[in-house]
Backbone as JSON Lines, residues from 0, in Angstrom:
{"i":0,"aa":"M","n":[-3.58,9.78,-7.77],"ca":[-2.97,9.03,-7.04],"c":[-3.62,7.76,-6.61]}
{"i":1,"aa":"Y","n":[-4.91,8.12,-6.34],"ca":[-5.82,6.65,-6.09],"c":[-5.9,5.74,-7.12]}
{"i":2,"aa":"F","n":[-5.9,6.2,-8.41],"ca":[-5.77,5.34,-9.55],"c":[-4.56,4.42,-9.46]}
{"i":3,"aa":"I","n":[-3.58,4.87,-9.26],"ca":[-2.25,4.15,-9.58],"c":[-2.45,3.18,-7.98]}
{"i":4,"aa":"L","n":[-2.99,3.52,-6.97],"ca":[-2.78,2.69,-5.49],"c":[-3.89,1.79,-5.98]}
{"i":5,"aa":"D","n":[-5.12,1.83,-6.43],"ca":[-6.25,0.98,-6.92],"c":[-5.6,0.06,-7.89]}
{"i":6,"aa":"T","n":[-4.78,0.57,-9.03],"ca":[-4.39,-0.57,-9.76],"c":[-3.31,-1.48,-9.23]}
{"i":7,"aa":"I","n":[-2.43,-1.22,-8.21],"ca":[-1.66,-1.76,-7.43],"c":[-2.41,-2.98,-7.12]}
{"i":8,"aa":"C","n":[-3.57,-2.58,-5.94],"ca":[-4.13,-3.4,-5.56],"c":[-4.52,-4.42,-6.27]}
{"i":9,"aa":"C","n":[-5.42,-3.97,-7.44],"ca":[-5.93,-4.86,-8.45],"c":[-4.89,-6.25,-8.82]}
{"i":10,"aa":"F","n":[-3.89,-5.67,-8.95],"ca":[-2.64,-6.5,-9.16],"c":[-2.27,-7.55,-8.34]}
{"i":11,"aa":"L","n":[-2.26,-6.56,-6.94],"ca":[-1.89,-7.87,-5.85],"c":[-3.04,-8.85,-5.61]}
{"i":12,"aa":"Y","n":[-4.06,-8.33,-5.96],"ca":[-5.56,-9.31,-5.9],"c":[-5.38,-10.41,-6.88]}
{"i":13,"aa":"I","n":[-5.05,-9.92,-8.17],"ca":[-4.71,-11.37,-9.0],"c":[-3.52,-12.07,-8.81]}
{"i":14,"aa":"L","n":[-2.64,-11.51,-8.21],"ca":[-1.59,-12.48,-7.63],"c":[-1.89,-13.16,-6.5]}
{"i":15,"aa":"I","n":[-2.64,-12.93,-5.58],"ca":[-3.38,-13.96,-4.43],"c":[-4.13,-14.87,-5.11]}
{"i":16,"aa":"V","n":[-5.12,-14.65,-5.99],"ca":[-5.97,-15.46,-6.62],"c":[-5.21,-16.49,-7.39]}
{"i":17,"aa":"S","n":[-4.22,-16.17,-8.14],"ca":[-3.25,-17.07,-8.97],"c":[-2.59,-18.01,-8.02]}
{"i":18,"aa":"T","n":[-1.8,-17.62,-6.97],"ca":[-0.97,-18.2,-5.98],"c":[-2.13,-19.11,-5.52]}
{"i":19,"aa":"R","n":[-3.25,-18.93,-4.85],"ca":[-4.14,-19.65,-4.1],"c":[-4.56,-21.0,-5.3]}
{"i":20,"aa":"Q","n":[-4.56,-20.59,-6.76],"ca":[-5.09,-21.37,-7.51],"c":[-4.12,-22.48,-7.65]}
{"i":21,"aa":"K","n":[-2.99,-21.87,-7.6],"ca":[-1.62,-22.88,-7.93],"c":[-1.36,-24.0,-6.88]}
{"i":22,"aa":"N","n":[-1.44,-23.38,-5.66],"ca":[-1.35,-24.26,-4.54],"c":[-2.47,-24.83,-4.01]}
{"i":23,"aa":"G","n":[-3.56,-24.97,-4.88],"ca":[-4.79,-25.7,-4.32],"c":[-5.45,-25.18,-3.3]}
{"i":24,"aa":"L","n":[-5.54,-23.73,-3.13],"ca":[-6.23,-22.98,-1.61],"c":[-7.38,-22.01,-2.27]}
{"i":25,"aa":"F","n":[-7.51,-22.52,-3.47],"ca":[-8.68,-21.49,-4.13],"c":[-10.12,-22.11,-3.22]}
{"i":26,"aa":"P","n":[-10.95,-21.01,-3.0],"ca":[-12.13,-21.15,-2.4],"c":[-12.79,-22.5,-2.84]}
{"i":27,"aa":"G","n":[-13.56,-23.21,-2.07],"ca":[-14.16,-24.46,-2.62],"c":[-13.49,-25.77,-2.91]}
{"i":28,"aa":"K","n":[-12.13,-25.53,-2.99],"ca":[-11.26,-26.8,-3.02],"c":[-10.94,-27.4,-1.7]}
{"i":29,"aa":"D","n":[-10.55,-26.83,-0.59],"ca":[-10.51,-27.04,0.79],"c":[-11.77,-27.84,1.17]}
{"i":30,"aa":"I","n":[-11.58,-28.68,2.46],"ca":[-12.85,-29.3,2.67],"c":[-13.57,-28.11,3.46]}
{"i":31,"aa":"M","n":[-12.96,-27.27,3.82],"ca":[-13.39,-26.2,4.65],"c":[-13.36,-24.9,4.4]}
{"i":32,"aa":"A","n":[-13.67,-24.7,2.91],"ca":[-13.1,-23.38,2.53],"c":[-13.91,-22.34,3.19]}
{"i":33,"aa":"D","n":[-13.44,-21.12,3.56],"ca":[-14.1,-19.74,3.6],"c":[-14.04,-19.04,2.19]}
{"i":34,"aa":"K","n":[-15.22,-18.88,1.65],"ca":[-15.14,-18.23,0.56],"c":[-15.02,-16.62,0.56]}
{"i":35,"aa":"G","n":[-15.39,-16.26,1.85],"ca":[-14.9,-14.92,1.93],"c":[-13.46,-14.41,2.01]}
{"i":36,"aa":"N","n":[-12.62,-15.37,2.08],"ca":[-11.04,-14.92,2.06],"c":[-10.55,-14.07,0.94]}
{"i":37,"aa":"L","n":[-11.0,-14.34,-0.22],"ca":[-10.26,-13.63,-1.26],"c":[-11.03,-12.04,-1.06]}
{"i":38,"aa":"F","n":[-12.07,-11.89,-0.97],"ca":[-12.92,-10.71,-1.05],"c":[-12.48,-10.01,0.16]}
{"i":39,"aa":"D","n":[-12.18,-10.62,1.54],"ca":[-11.88,-9.92,2.46],"c":[-10.29,-9.44,2.25]}
{"i":40,"aa":"D","n":[-9.32,-10.25,1.59],"ca":[-8.23,-9.83,1.24],"c":[-8.27,-8.51,0.24]}
{"i":41,"aa":"M","n":[-9.19,-8.58,-0.68],"ca":[-9.22,-7.43,-1.57],"c":[-9.77,-5.93,-0.88]}
{"i":42,"aa":"D","n":[-10.81,-6.22,0.23],"ca":[-11.47,-5.36,0.86],"c":[-10.26,-4.67,1.6]}
{"i":43,"aa":"M","n":[-9.08,-5.29,2.15],"ca":[-8.11,-5.06,2.99],"c":[-7.22,-4.07,2.34]}
{"i":44,"aa":"M","n":[-6.88,-4.46,0.71],"ca":[-5.84,-3.72,0.19],"c":[-6.49,-2.82,-0.39]}
{"i":45,"aa":"I","n":[-7.63,-2.51,-0.79],"ca":[-8.69,-1.25,-0.81],"c":[-8.65,-0.29,0.15]}
{"i":46,"aa":"D","n":[-8.93,-0.71,1.29],"ca":[-8.74,0.04,2.65],"c":[-7.48,0.51,2.79]}
{"i":47,"aa":"L","n":[-5.98,-0.36,2.68],"ca":[-4.76,0.39,2.46],"c":[-4.37,1.5,1.69]}
{"i":48,"aa":"T","n":[-5.0,1.54,0.51],"ca":[-4.8,2.37,-0.61],"c":[-5.45,3.82,-0.17]}
{"i":49,"aa":"H","n":[-6.34,3.77,0.82],"ca":[-6.98,5.22,1.2],"c":[-6.28,5.66,2.55]}
{"i":50,"aa":"I","n":[-4.91,5.77,2.29],"ca":[-3.88,6.26,3.27],"c":[-4.34,7.59,4.06]}
{"i":51,"aa":"N","n":[-5.13,8.4,3.44],"ca":[-5.33,9.57,4.02],"c":[-6.63,9.47,5.08]}
{"i":52,"aa":"K","n":[-7.05,8.45,5.32],"ca":[-8.37,8.36,6.38],"c":[-7.68,8.78,7.69]}
{"i":53,"aa":"S","n":[-8.76,9.22,8.3],"ca":[-8.47,9.4,9.92],"c":[-8.29,8.21,10.49]}
{"i":54,"aa":"F","n":[-7.41,7.89,11.37],"ca":[-7.13,6.68,11.98],"c":[-8.38,6.31,12.69]}
{"i":55,"aa":"I","n":[-9.57,7.19,13.13],"ca":[-10.38,6.99,13.76],"c":[-11.4,6.08,13.05]}
{"i":56,"aa":"N","n":[-11.38,6.43,11.53],"ca":[-12.44,5.95,10.83],"c":[-11.61,4.67,10.28]}
{"i":57,"aa":"V","n":[-10.51,3.93,10.52],"ca":[-10.08,2.98,9.86],"c":[-10.86,1.66,10.1]}
{"i":58,"aa":"T","n":[-11.39,1.51,11.55],"ca":[-12.31,0.26,11.7],"c":[-13.33,0.25,10.44]}
{"i":59,"aa":"S","n":[-13.49,-0.75,10.39],"ca":[-14.83,-1.2,9.33],"c":[-15.95,-1.51,9.94]}
{"i":60,"aa":"R","n":[-16.95,-1.49,9.08],"ca":[-18.51,-1.59,9.8],"c":[-18.5,-2.88,10.56]}
{"i":61,"aa":"H","n":[-18.22,-4.04,9.88],"ca":[-18.05,-5.37,10.23],"c":[-16.49,-5.82,10.47]}
{"i":62,"aa":"W","n":[-16.33,-6.4,11.32],"ca":[-14.95,-7.05,11.26],"c":[-15.02,-8.62,11.19]}
{"i":63,"aa":"K","n":[-13.95,-9.23,11.03],"ca":[-13.67,-10.66,11.07],"c":[-12.79,-11.22,11.99]}
{"i":64,"aa":"P","n":[-12.79,-11.87,13.16],"ca":[-12.05,-12.28,13.74],"c":[-10.77,-13.43,12.9]}
{"i":65,"aa":"P","n":[-9.66,-13.33,13.64],"ca":[-8.86,-14.28,13.0],"c":[-9.26,-16.01,13.36]}
{"i":66,"aa":"T","n":[-9.31,-16.6,12.57],"ca":[-9.77,-17.9,12.57],"c":[-8.57,-19.11,12.1]}
{"i":67,"aa":"D","n":[-8.41,-20.25,12.8],"ca":[-7.62,-21.23,12.46],"c":[-8.35,-22.48,12.47]}
{"i":68,"aa":"I","n":[-8.1,-23.22,11.29],"ca":[-9.07,-24.56,11.13],"c":[-7.87,-25.76,11.03]}
{"i":69,"aa":"Y","n":[-8.32,-26.56,11.89],"ca":[-7.53,-27.65,11.84],"c":[-8.21,-28.92,11.59]}
{"i":70,"aa":"E","n":[-7.57,-29.98,10.97],"ca":[-8.07,-31.21,10.42],"c":[-7.32,-32.37,11.14]}
{"i":71,"aa":"T","n":[-7.87,-33.38,11.96],"ca":[-7.47,-34.36,12.16],"c":[-8.19,-35.54,11.7]}
{"i":72,"aa":"R","n":[-7.81,-37.0,12.04],"ca":[-8.42,-37.95,11.37],"c":[-10.08,-38.09,11.88]}
{"i":73,"aa":"D","n":[-10.18,-37.6,13.25],"ca":[-11.52,-37.7,13.63],"c":[-12.43,-36.45,13.58]}
{"i":74,"aa":"N","n":[-11.68,-35.35,13.48],"ca":[-12.66,-34.09,13.75],"c":[-12.0,-32.84,13.07]}
{"i":75,"aa":"Y","n":[-12.7,-31.78,13.01],"ca":[-12.14,-30.62,12.46],"c":[-12.07,-29.54,13.79]}
{"i":76,"aa":"T","n":[-11.3,-28.95,14.16],"ca":[-11.17,-28.07,15.33],"c":[-10.98,-26.45,14.53]}
{"i":77,"aa":"I","n":[-11.86,-25.5,15.12],"ca":[-11.69,-24.25,14.66],"c":[-11.46,-23.4,15.99]}
{"i":78,"aa":"F","n":[-10.33,-22.46,16.01],"ca":[-10.03,-21.62,16.96],"c":[-10.59,-20.26,16.38]}
{"i":79,"aa":"V","n":[-11.21,-19.4,17.13],"ca":[-11.37,-18.1,16.72],"c":[-11.11,-16.99,18.01]}
{"i":80,"aa":"D","n":[-10.36,-16.07,17.35],"ca":[-9.88,-14.92,18.52],"c":[-11.04,-13.94,18.82]}
{"i":81,"aa":"L","n":[-11.43,-14.24,19.8],"ca":[-12.41,-13.21,20.3],"c":[-12.11,-12.67,21.72]}
{"i":82,"aa":"A","n":[-10.83,-12.01,21.74],"ca":[-10.39,-11.49,23.15],"c":[-11.41,-10.17,23.34]}
{"i":83,"aa":"G","n":[-11.6,-10.41,24.62],"ca":[-12.48,-9.11,25.39],"c":[-13.94,-9.13,25.07]}
{"i":84,"aa":"M","n":[-14.44,-10.47,24.6],"ca":[-15.75,-10.55,24.64],"c":[-16.3,-11.64,25.82]}
{"i":85,"aa":"K","n":[-17.47,-11.51,26.04],"ca":[-18.29,-12.5,26.93],"c":[-18.74,-13.76,26.17]}
{"i":86,"aa":"K","n":[-19.01,-14.68,26.77],"ca":[-19.6,-15.84,26.3],"c":[-20.76,-15.43,25.55]}
{"i":87,"aa":"N","n":[-21.78,-14.78,26.33],"ca":[-22.88,-14.64,25.96],"c":[-23.12,-13.68,24.8]}
{"i":88,"aa":"D","n":[-22.03,-12.81,24.39],"ca":[-21.91,-12.2,23.19],"c":[-21.86,-13.04,22.0]}
{"i":89,"aa":"I","n":[-21.55,-14.02,21.94],"ca":[-20.9,-14.96,20.88],"c":[-22.31,-15.82,20.62]}
{"i":90,"aa":"S","n":[-22.5,-16.13,18.96],"ca":[-23.47,-16.73,18.66],"c":[-23.07,-17.97,17.7]}
{"i":91,"aa":"L","n":[-23.52,-19.07,17.83],"ca":[-22.63,-20.23,16.93],"c":[-23.99,-21.17,16.28]}
{"i":92,"aa":"K","n":[-23.84,-21.44,15.03],"ca":[-25.12,-22.07,14.38],"c":[-24.51,-22.81,12.93]}
{"i":93,"aa":"S","n":[-25.26,-23.73,12.79],"ca":[-25.07,-24.22,11.42],"c":[-26.33,-24.23,10.47]}
{"i":94,"aa":"D","n":[-25.79,-23.73,9.28],"ca":[-27.27,-23.65,8.3],"c":[-26.75,-23.97,6.77]}
{"i":95,"aa":"S","n":[-27.49,-24.96,6.3],"ca":[-27.3,-25.12,4.7],"c":[-25.96,-25.42,4.56]}
{"i":96,"aa":"G","n":[-25.19,-26.15,5.3],"ca":[-23.7,-26.42,4.88],"c":[-22.59,-25.28,5.4]}
{"i":97,"aa":"Y","n":[-23.15,-24.51,6.14],"ca":[-22.16,-23.39,6.86],"c":[-22.36,-23.52,8.38]}
{"i":98,"aa":"L","n":[-21.06,-23.15,9.16],"ca":[-21.06,-22.86,10.46],"c":[-20.96,-21.32,10.45]}
{"i":99,"aa":"I","n":[-21.89,-20.83,11.2],"ca":[-21.66,-19.28,11.26],"c":[-21.36,-18.98,12.51]}
{"i":100,"aa":"I","n":[-20.17,-18.05,12.92],"ca":[-19.9,-17.54,14.16],"c":[-20.11,-16.01,14.02]}
{"i":101,"aa":"S","n":[-21.06,-15.61,14.93],"ca":[-21.25,-14.15,15.27],"c":[-21.3,-13.64,16.23]}
{"i":102,"aa":"G","n":[-21.62,-12.29,16.5],"ca":[-21.67,-11.6,17.85],"c":[-21.23,-10.29,17.67]}
{"i":103,"aa":"S","n":[-20.98,-9.49,18.81],"ca":[-20.38,-8.12,18.77],"c":[-19.58,-7.92,20.05]}
{"i":104,"aa":"R","n":[-18.46,-7.08,19.55],"ca":[-17.56,-6.69,20.57],"c":[-17.8,-5.33,20.84]}
{"i":105,"aa":"K","n":[-18.33,-4.71,22.17],"ca":[-18.14,-3.38,22.68],"c":[-16.64,-2.88,22.52]}
{"i":106,"aa":"R","n":[-16.75,-1.36,22.18],"ca":[-15.87,-0.59,22.14],"c":[-15.06,-0.32,23.77]}
{"i":107,"aa":"F","n":[-14.04,-0.36,23.88],"ca":[-13.28,-0.25,25.03],"c":[-13.22,1.48,25.09]}
{"i":108,"aa":"Y","n":[-13.47,2.06,26.45],"ca":[-13.22,3.36,26.58],"c":[-12.31,3.57,27.65]}
{"i":109,"aa":"C","n":[-11.63,4.66,27.62],"ca":[-10.53,5.03,28.92],"c":[-11.22,6.21,29.26]}
{"i":110,"aa":"P","n":[-11.65,6.32,30.79],"ca":[-12.31,7.53,31.2],"c":[-11.22,8.71,31.21]}
{"i":111,"aa":"N","n":[-11.71,10.0,31.16],"ca":[-10.67,11.15,31.23],"c":[-9.64,11.17,30.18]}
{"i":112,"aa":"T","n":[-10.1,10.56,29.24],"ca":[-9.16,10.65,27.96],"c":[-9.07,11.96,27.27]}
{"i":113,"aa":"T","n":[-8.0,12.8,26.89],"ca":[-8.04,14.27,26.17],"c":[-7.74,14.01,24.87]}
{"i":114,"aa":"S","n":[-7.12,12.77,24.42],"ca":[-6.99,12.43,22.64],"c":[-6.75,10.95,22.77]}
{"i":115,"aa":"L","n":[-6.98,10.54,21.5],"ca":[-6.78,9.5,20.93],"c":[-5.78,9.08,20.25]}
{"i":116,"aa":"H","n":[-4.87,8.41,20.44],"ca":[-3.56,8.22,19.38],"c":[-3.51,7.09,18.4]}
{"i":117,"aa":"R","n":[-3.98,6.14,18.67],"ca":[-4.18,4.89,17.94],"c":[-5.46,3.94,18.3]}
{"i":118,"aa":"M","n":[-6.24,3.55,17.29],"ca":[-7.49,2.81,17.74],"c":[-7.3,1.41,16.57]}
{"i":119,"aa":"E","n":[-6.74,0.46,17.07],"ca":[-6.69,-0.88,16.5],"c":[-7.43,-1.83,16.8]}
{"i":120,"aa":"I","n":[-8.17,-1.89,18.04],"ca":[-8.81,-3.34,18.16],"c":[-10.37,-3.23,17.63]}
{"i":121,"aa":"D","n":[-10.8,-3.98,16.82],"ca":[-11.89,-4.05,15.79],"c":[-13.02,-4.0,17.15]}
{"i":122,"aa":"T","n":[-14.08,-3.61,16.91],"ca":[-15.32,-3.56,17.6],"c":[-16.68,-3.4,16.82]}
{"i":123,"aa":"G","n":[-17.68,-3.92,17.19],"ca":[-18.95,-3.68,16.5],"c":[-19.14,-5.2,16.16]}
{"i":124,"aa":"S","n":[-20.23,-5.36,15.39],"ca":[-20.73,-6.66,14.88],"c":[-19.51,-7.37,14.18]}
{"i":125,"aa":"F","n":[-19.79,-8.81,14.04],"ca":[-18.79,-9.46,13.27],"c":[-19.66,-11.11,12.95]}
{"i":126,"aa":"M","n":[-19.06,-11.38,11.68],"ca":[-19.63,-12.62,11.39],"c":[-18.5,-13.7,10.59]}
{"i":127,"aa":"R","n":[-18.56,-14.65,10.68],"ca":[-17.54,-15.77,10.49],"c":[-18.68,-16.71,9.63]}
{"i":128,"aa":"K","n":[-18.31,-16.98,8.45],"ca":[-19.36,-18.03,7.82],"c":[-18.32,-18.95,6.95]}
{"i":129,"aa":"I","n":[-18.36,-20.16,7.81],"ca":[-17.3,-21.32,7.11],"c":[-17.92,-22.11,6.4]}
{"i":130,"aa":"R","n":[-17.62,-22.52,5.24],"ca":[-18.39,-23.54,4.27],"c":[-17.89,-25.14,5.22]}
{"i":131,"aa":"L","n":[-18.77,-25.95,5.33],"ca":[-18.38,-27.15,5.66],"c":[-18.85,-28.16,4.59]}
{"i":132,"aa":"N","n":[-17.77,-28.53,3.95],"ca":[-18.19,-29.47,2.98],"c":[-17.95,-30.86,3.43]}
{"i":133,"aa":"V","n":[-18.55,-31.08,4.6],"ca":[-18.94,-32.57,5.43],"c":[-20.25,-32.49,5.88]}
{"i":134,"aa":"D","n":[-20.59,-33.53,6.1],"ca":[-22.11,-33.82,6.49],"c":[-21.9,-33.82,8.34]}
{"i":135,"aa":"V","n":[-22.54,-32.62,8.85],"ca":[-22.42,-32.83,10.12],"c":[-23.87,-32.38,10.87]}
{"i":136,"aa":"L","n":[-24.32,-32.98,11.84],"ca":[-25.08,-32.87,12.7],"c":[-24.83,-31.64,13.79]}
{"i":137,"aa":"E","n":[-25.89,-30.55,14.05],"ca":[-25.57,-29.65,15.07],"c":[-25.36,-29.92,16.0]}
{"i":138,"aa":"K","n":[-25.98,-31.1,16.59],"ca":[-25.84,-31.5,18.02],"c":[-24.46,-32.15,18.4]}
{"i":139,"aa":"D","n":[-23.74,-32.51,17.24],"ca":[-22.33,-33.01,17.47],"c":[-21.25,-31.98,17.79]}
{"i":140,"aa":"I","n":[-21.81,-30.68,17.33],"ca":[-20.7,-29.63,17.38],"c":[-20.59,-29.29,18.81]}
{"i":141,"aa":"E","n":[-19.47,-29.19,19.24],"ca":[-18.94,-29.02,20.81],"c":[-18.27,-27.32,20.33]}
{"i":142,"aa":"A","n":[-18.46,-26.73,21.68],"ca":[-17.85,-25.37,21.58],"c":[-17.39,-24.92,23.27]}
{"i":143,"aa":"E","n":[-16.39,-24.41,23.08],"ca":[-15.95,-23.96,24.67],"c":[-15.17,-22.55,24.41]}
{"i":144,"aa":"Y","n":[-15.41,-21.75,25.25],"ca":[-14.7,-20.1,25.45],"c":[-13.99,-20.19,26.48]}
{"i":145,"aa":"L","n":[-12.55,-19.89,26.15],"ca":[-11.45,-20.05,27.61],"c":[-10.6,-18.87,26.97]}
{"i":146,"aa":"D","n":[-10.33,-17.84,27.84],"ca":[-9.08,-16.81,27.56],"c":[-9.34,-16.21,26.25]}
{"i":147,"aa":"G","n":[-10.7,-15.75,25.88],"ca":[-10.62,-14.87,24.62],"c":[-10.59,-15.95,23.46]}
{"i":148,"aa":"I","n":[-10.2,-17.3,23.63],"ca":[-10.34,-18.16,22.4],"c":[-11.85,-19.11,22.38]}
{"i":149,"aa":"L","n":[-12.11,-18.94,21.1],"ca":[-13.58,-19.91,20.93],"c":[-12.9,-21.29,20.41]}
{"i":150,"aa":"K","n":[-13.03,-22.1,20.71],"ca":[-12.66,-23.64,20.31],"c":[-13.78,-24.43,19.79]}
{"i":151,"aa":"I","n":[-14.0,-24.85,18.29],"ca":[-15.0,-25.53,17.97],"c":[-14.45,-26.76,17.63]}
{"i":152,"aa":"T","n":[-15.16,-27.78,17.95],"ca":[-14.96,-29.1,17.53],"c":[-16.02,-29.89,16.89]}
{"i":153,"aa":"I","n":[-16.02,-30.2,15.81],"ca":[-16.53,-31.02,14.52],"c":[-16.47,-32.06,14.69]}
{"i":154,"aa":"P","n":[-16.92,-33.4,14.99],"ca":[-16.45,-34.58,14.52],"c":[-16.94,-34.89,13.15]}
{"i":155,"aa":"K","n":[-16.23,-35.77,12.74],"ca":[-16.22,-36.22,11.28],"c":[-17.27,-37.29,11.46]}
{"i":156,"aa":"R","n":[-18.38,-37.62,10.71],"ca":[-19.16,-38.79,10.67],"c":[-18.36,-39.75,9.96]}
{"i":157,"aa":"S","n":[-18.41,-40.98,10.85],"ca":[-17.96,-42.19,10.19],"c":[-18.63,-42.87,9.03]}
{"i":158,"aa":"E","n":[-17.71,-43.11,8.22],"ca":[-18.36,-43.83,6.75],"c":[-18.99,-45.23,6.96]}
{"i":159,"aa":"E","n":[-20.42,-45.33,6.83],"ca":[-20.76,-46.57,6.91],"c":[-21.05,-47.19,5.66]}
């Protein structure tokens, strides 16, 4: 059974890669490509094949918060969904052409609970490593955290 499901996952992975290549979305071709996306997709598909896992063990060791990246004429804007986190639990740095967003979200507990029916909120440590194919000065990066959304603004350097 697992062989069939793993084979289907491999087929879906190849389909995702070929679709991204055809549409010009293959990592490395975007201005701000996140090279981990293909591997994240593959990990998710493999996790889905192991259906008989206990729902308590479905959460991964590390999680990746949903991220949106926009480009305007003057800057790049990145939104990261970090609901339930405190500002002090989030780290942001740039290193060797990458923007690294990391931190840790604590598990939520309900006191006096007799059973758990569903656990879907990702907790634990996370890291998003976003490749910046542009020259950026760390001091120019602005970030604000409001209502569970981290907004990062990276100004484009003016061409001189």
